[in-house]
N, C-alpha and C positions, 0 to 999 in steps of 0.2 A: 524893645525886642532881642530875640534870641535870634543868632545865624549859626548857621552850619557849616563847618570846615570844608574847606575845596576837597583835599583828602581824603574825609571820611564821605562824603557825598560819592566821590569817585570810588570808593570802595563798595560802596551801597550798591551802585549803578552794577559794576562787575560782580556784583556775588548773585544780583538778581537776572544777568545775563546768562550765567552760566548754570541757574538753575531752570531757567529755559530752556535753555541750549541740551539740558540733560531729559527733560520732560518729552521735546519733541524730536529726542533721538530714535533710531528706527528700532524696534521690538527686538526682543531677543528669539532666533529662530529653530523650534520644535526639531528636537533632536532626529535626526534621520532612519529608516527604517533599516532592517538589518541587508547587508550586501549580496551580491547574487549567492558567492562564494560564502556564504553565514549560511544563506537557506541549501545549498545543496551541500552542505555538513550535517545541518538537521537532516534534512531527506534521508541523505545517507546513513546515519546513525536511527533513525525509526524504521530504515528497511533494514539495516540490521539486526532492532529488535524482534520484528515482524518474522522477520527468517527464523531466528532463534526460538521462538516460540510455535515453529511451523506452520504460520498461518498466512507470510508474506503473498501478495498478488500478486500474479506472473507478469502483469506488464508493469508493476512500478519500475522495476530496472529500467525499462525501456522508458519510462518517462524522464528516469535522473540522468541519464544517459543523451535524452533529447535537451533537459537544460545545460547540460555542460557543453552539449553541441553550440545552443545558444549562447552562452558565453562567449565561448571560443571566437563565436561571431560577431563580438562584440552588440548582442540585444542581452542587454541586461533587464530587462523588464520581460521579455518572454522568459529567460533562465530562471528568474523568480517566481513568475506566476506557474511555471513545472514542475521546480522543484518544492514550493506550495503544495498542490499539486501531488504529488508523489507523496509528501511528509503525512497529510492528510491521509492519504490511501492506510499507510501501512499502521495510522494510530487507529484508523477503523478498523482495521483486519483484526488487530488485536484485540479490541473493546466487542468485536463479532466473536472472536473466539470465547472470550468468557460468558459472554452473553449465554452462547450455545451449553456451555459447561453445563453454567448456573440450571438451564430449563434440563440439560441430562441430566444432573443430580437429583432436581426437584421431581423429574418421572424413576428415578429410582434405576438408570439403565448404568449409570457409573456408582461410584462413591463420594461422598463428600471428602473434596481435598484429595483422591485418590491416585496416587504417582502413577504414571503411564506405564503401560508394560509392554516390553517386548515383541515386536512385532509375530505374528502365532500364522504359521502357516497349517489350516486346517486339512488341509489335503494337497494331493500332489496340485490340483486342478482348482485349487481352491486359494480364498486370500478372506482374513478377518481383520479387519482397520481397525485401528489403535488410534489414540489422541495425535494429535498433529498431520495426520495422512490424507492423502489426496491424492485423485489420481496420477497426475503427470509424476509423481513421487513413485507412486506404487509398481506404476510402467517401467519404470527406470530402474528398478530394483533387479539386481544380477537374477537373480533367482524367478521371476516373476517374467520381462520382457527383454531385461539391459536396455531398454530406451524409450526413454521416456515419451516422445511423440505417438506411440504406440496407445494412449491411454484410450483413444477412443474405442479400442476392442476391448475392452473394460466394462465401458458405459454401452457398447451396444448389447453386448454377453449379459449384463445385468439390468436394461432399461427400465423394469419390473420394480427394481429395488432404487432405480434413480430416479429421481425424482430435476432433479439439477447435477448438471455435473462438474460444478462447483462447490457443493455442498455434500458432505459425505458425513457417517457419524461413526464414530466407534462401536465395537461389536456386531458391525455388519460384515457377512460374510458376502465376496465376489469369487463369481464364477472365474476361473481365467481360461480362455479361449486357445488351447495347444494349438488347434488345429487350423488356425488361419490359414486362409489359403493367399499366396502372394496377392493377385488381386484383393484382398480382403486391408492386407499390412499396407500395402502400399496406398490405399482410400482413407485407411484410418489416420497414415500420417500427413495425409495431403489434408486434412481436415483439421489437423491440430495445428498446422501451419497456416493455415488461410482463415482459421475460426471465426478472427474478425473480435473485436468488442463483446466483450459481456458483462451481465450483473449480475452478482448476488442474487439466489432466492427464485432467478429467471431462467426458463429454458429457450435458450436463445432460439433465431429461425434455423441457424444455421447449422445448429446440433438436430433440428425436428428435421434438416433436409438432409442429414447424415443418415439418422434413425430407419429414414423412409429407402434407404438408398437397398 
């Protein structure tokens, strides 16, 4: 009868125990997602790209600031959620810009791959929209009102041409109201400051109320 050497038996038992321990060990942890700092940095980068394209949404910068405040307050989950929202807004804004450009090219309003033109004042009381323009930036031009908060004056003077104040098109020629009364100017600024949430392609109720004044 063949016998097993005690040392061989001990070694076999130890190897089996080690293999069993390895099989029963903790599973490898899944890699963690981006930190709040990384999410905010990504949001800022996307926002900078949207601004360079001239299509950044007005509230995106505010959302990034809220994300930074949430991080400073120690609420990382909220900071990440807000930062991701701001990043997605900027990505959507750029996507919308090029989708709109493709539509205008298909309609023959602009040439394919045409370079943006310099702003053109077609008259003392008129302004021709160029690629990248929005009412906020137009109103802020020195030759218009030098105050972006007066953009509702342009909207009101051209409500027959502007369906949604957040969506204007290259080639449109807007009348510039040079004779607005102090009351009209104050009402425009007040509306710009308190307009509230907005959606692209939708006429906001606050805009309707302003136009009805």
